[in-house]
C-alpha positions in Angstrom: -2.4 6.3 6.8 -0.3 3.4 8.0 2.9 4.1 10.0 5.5 1.3 9.8 8.0 0.5 12.5 11.2 2.5 12.2 14.4 0.6 11.3 16.8 0.2 13.0 15.3 0.3 16.4 16.9 1.1 18.7 19.1 3.4 16.6 22.2 5.5 16.9 22.2 8.2 15.5 19.8 7.7 12.5 16.7 5.7 11.7 14.4 5.2 8.7 10.7 5.9 9.2 8.2 4.7 6.5 4.5 5.2 6.0 1.9 4.3 3.4 -1.0 6.5 2.2 -4.1 5.1 0.5 -4.6 8.4 -1.3 -3.0 11.8 -1.5 -3.3 13.8 1.7 -1.7 16.3 4.0 0.9 14.6 6.3 2.7 15.8 9.4 5.4 13.6 10.9 6.6 15.0 14.2 9.0 13.5 16.7 8.5 14.2 20.5 10.7 13.2 23.4 9.2 11.2 26.3 8.3 14.5 28.1 6.2 15.6 25.2 8.6 18.2 23.9 8.7 18.5 20.1 12.2 17.7 18.9 11.8 17.4 15.1 9.4 17.9 12.2 10.2 15.4 9.5 7.3 16.0 7.1 4.7 18.7 6.9 2.7 19.0 3.7 0.8 17.3 0.9 2.0 13.9 -0.1 0.9 11.5 -2.9 -0.6 8.1 -2.4 2.0 5.3 -1.9 4.8 4.4 0.5 7.2 7.1 1.6 10.4 6.9 3.6 12.0 9.5 5.9 15.5 9.4 7.4 15.8 11.0 10.9 19.3 11.8 12.1 19.1 12.5 15.8 22.6 14.0 16.3 22.7 16.2 19.3 19.8 14.6 21.1 20.1 12.6 24.3 19.6 8.8 24.3 16.1 8.0 25.3 12.5 7.2 24.0 11.1 9.3 21.2 7.5 9.1 19.9 
């Protein structure tokens, strides 16, 4: 799996996250705040090979660093 840089970065309040898969596989894309608290699950399940994009809208979350 290859995770690409999100765009735009920094963002307010939404960003696009893309990743590429060489083959079909189970994928979990989870966002954490800087303290390690899980704040969002963007993808959780089987995905086909290829490039995929997710849009994360972080309305209601404080400004800061997210991983």
